[in-house]
C-alpha positions in Angstrom: 72.0 -203.6 49.2 70.0 -204.8 46.2 69.9 -208.4 47.5 68.8 -207.5 50.9 66.0 -204.9 49.6 64.5 -208.2 47.3 64.7 -210.2 50.1 62.9 -208.0 52.5 60.1 -207.6 49.8 59.8 -211.0 49.3 59.6 -211.6 53.1 56.7 -208.9 53.0 54.6 -210.0 49.9 54.7 -213.6 51.6 53.5 -212.5 54.6 50.8 -210.7 53.2 49.5 -213.7 51.0 49.3 -215.7 54.5 46.4 -213.3 55.5 44.8 -213.6 52.5 44.6 -217.3 52.6 43.4 -216.9 56.0 39.7 -218.1 56.5 37.2 -215.2 56.9 33.7 -215.4 58.4 30.9 -215.0 55.8 27.1 -214.5 56.4 24.3 -214.1 54.3 21.4 -212.3 55.1 17.7 -212.7 54.3 14.8 -210.8 55.1 11.2 -212.2 54.5 7.8 -211.1 54.6 4.5 -212.6 54.5 1.0 -211.6 55.1 -2.5 -213.1 54.3 -5.0 -212.3 50.9 -6.9 -209.9 53.2 -4.0 -207.8 54.3 -3.5 -207.1 50.4 -7.2 -206.2 50.2 -7.3 -203.7 53.2 -3.9 -202.5 53.4 -0.8 -200.8 50.9 2.0 -202.9 52.2 5.4 -201.6 51.9 8.8 -203.3 52.4 11.6 -201.1 54.3 14.6 -203.3 55.3 18.6 -202.2 55.3 20.2 -203.5 51.8 24.0 -204.8 51.5 25.3 -201.5 51.7 23.5 -200.8 55.2 21.2 -198.1 53.1 17.7 -197.7 53.5 15.6 -199.9 50.4 12.1 -199.8 49.8 9.5 -201.9 47.4 5.9 -202.8 47.4 4.4 -205.6 48.4 1.8 -207.2 45.5 1.7 -210.4 46.6 1.5 -212.3 50.1 5.3 -213.2 49.8 8.4 -211.0 49.7 12.0 -212.2 50.2 15.6 -210.9 49.8 19.1 -212.2 50.2 22.3 -211.1 49.8 25.8 -211.6 51.4 26.8 -209.0 53.7 29.9 -207.2 52.4 31.6 -206.9 56.3 31.1 -207.5 59.9 29.6 -206.8 61.8 26.1 -205.9 59.8 22.8 -204.8 60.6 19.8 -206.8 59.8 16.3 -204.9 59.9 12.9 -204.7 58.3 10.1 -202.3 58.8 6.8 -203.6 57.1 4.2 -200.5 56.9 0.8 -201.1 56.4 -1.2 -198.2 55.0 -4.8 -199.2 55.3 -7.0 -198.5 51.7 -10.4 -196.3 51.6 -12.8 -199.2 50.7 -15.9 -197.9 49.3 -18.9 -199.1 51.0 -20.2 -202.4 48.7 -16.4 -203.3 49.0 -16.5 -203.8 52.5 -16.6 -207.1 54.4 -17.7 -207.8 58.2 -14.6 -209.3 58.7 -11.4 -209.8 57.4 -8.6 -212.6 58.1 -5.5 -210.2 58.5 -1.6 -211.7 59.5 1.5 -209.9 59.0 4.8 -212.0 59.9 8.3 -210.1 59.2 11.8 -212.3 59.6 15.1 -210.8 59.7 17.3 -213.9 59.1 21.3 -215.0 58.4 23.0 -217.8 57.7 26.8 -217.7 59.7 29.9 -219.2 57.9 32.2 -219.9 60.9 36.2 -218.6 60.4 36.9 -221.6 62.2 34.7 -223.9 60.2 30.9 -225.1 60.7 28.1 -223.0 59.4 24.8 -221.5 61.8 21.5 -220.4 61.1 19.8 -217.8 63.6 16.6 -215.3 63.1 14.3 -212.9 64.6 10.2 -212.1 63.7 7.5 -209.6 65.2 5.7 -212.5 66.0 5.6 -215.4 68.3 4.2 -217.7 66.4 4.3 -217.7 62.1 2.6 -220.4 62.1 -0.5 -218.9 63.5 -3.8 -218.6 61.6 -4.7 -215.1 60.5 -6.5 -213.2 63.0 -10.1 -212.1 62.5 -10.4 -208.4 62.1 -13.9 -206.9 61.8 -13.8 -203.9 59.4 -14.0 -201.5 62.0 -10.8 -202.1 63.6 -8.8 -202.9 60.6 -7.1 -199.3 61.1 -6.3 -199.7 64.2 -4.7 -203.6 63.4 -2.8 -202.2 60.6 -0.9 -199.2 63.4 0.7 -202.2 64.7 3.2 -202.5 61.7 5.7 -205.3 61.7 9.4 -204.4 62.8 12.6 -206.5 63.2 16.0 -205.5 63.5 19.0 -207.6 65.0 22.9 -206.9 64.7 25.2 -209.4 63.8 28.8 -209.1 65.1 31.8 -211.0 63.9 31.4 -214.0 65.7 27.9 -214.6 64.6 26.0 -213.4 67.5 22.8 -211.4 67.1 21.3 -208.8 69.2 18.1 -207.1 68.9 18.4 -203.4 67.6 16.2 -200.2 67.2 16.8 -198.5 63.1 14.9 -195.9 62.5 13.0 -195.7 59.5 11.6 -192.4 60.0 7.8 -193.9 60.6 7.9 -197.2 62.2 7.1 -197.5 65.9 9.1 -198.1 68.9 10.5 -201.5 68.8 8.5 -204.3 70.3 10.1 -207.6 72.0 11.0 -210.1 69.1 11.1 -214.0 68.9 14.0 -215.9 67.8 12.1 -219.5 68.4 10.8 -221.7 65.6 14.2 -222.6 63.9 12.6 -225.1 61.5 11.2 -221.7 60.2 14.3 -219.8 59.7 15.7 -223.0 58.1 12.2 -223.4 55.7 13.2 -219.7 54.3 17.0 -220.7 53.1 15.5 -224.2 51.9 17.6 -226.0 54.0 16.9 -229.0 56.3 16.4 -229.9 59.5 19.6 -231.1 60.8 20.7 -226.8 61.2 18.1 -227.1 63.8 19.7 -230.5 66.0 
């Protein structure tokens, strides 16, 4: 009887080992924000995003670029980022006639398939991240800031993503998001253009 028990135990352990050795799909996430110098002059810029645990985290931007990267704990996983633009109260002598404003929010991921191979996908709030900043009159800054950027997507176990809405408690309705400009996403990862071929 003892010999039978040991054999059964060995078979179970062997089966568990095979499951653990089986390749698993993995995903790395990256959230990125790029704003113009003038954007920081006229507004307080606060980044709200979902962290590796899927919980909301908040950071204040003090430079024109912000980036956060992490490995997803499990799949499916959500990526979401809201850039809150709060106009500052500028004194008379601090005001300019116009400001060069730009705010690009990007949610992108690097997917490692269980079958081998990897690819990059991404979503952003603007149709062209390379576009020049917009020339905005001082009187229109507050209105421009009310259209604060938001991007959100959900990635499934096969690496496919669809846009989603995440309520951070202040972001407006989700506007169309864009997933063109592969080279933009690849550049954020510091990788070569072969990922876009």
